[in-house]
Phi, psi and omega in degrees: 000131176266170176235145168253124179238123193244115177060040178063353187248317184268128183226122183235138178278131169229151172300143181302328184296302181301325178295323176301316186282327172300313177308313181295312184295312186289320181285338175290324182288314184291339173291327181278356185074019176271134171264148186190158181258148178237126185234136173221160175286134179279150182294155174304323180298346179239024172114355174056029168272209172225166181229139171226132191230149175264120178255139184212158189302340178262001181282144177283117181235146181222133174240101186255116183270143177288314177264151181291319185284152180276146184277148171287144185262136169273107187295326178293327180284322176301326177290311179302319183293318181295321178295319174289326180295335177282347189267165175302335178287339182084183184280138167216164186278124173251162186297144181293131175303150185301162187302326184285347180261358184283148181233096181293112176230135175302137179282000000 
């Protein structure tokens, strides 16, 4: 499990594979100066609710991966994450497309 750290105060665990794809999607939007919100379902240990944060080009983010090796990227998943980030709902984790739809690229 990797960690997504927002503004040095909020720390959330995500699977390394999902975190690698979130990193690419989030950073590509922030490089373009785009702000958006990111929502995820909380772990049952903290109430089983959901959390939503506002991401903007000046926010402090850390992507801390558990494993040292880079995850191969599924470009279809990055595209799907970017599409939802561009929607009124904002970014949330969508299921990874099936293996037949994957395009392996090193992260």
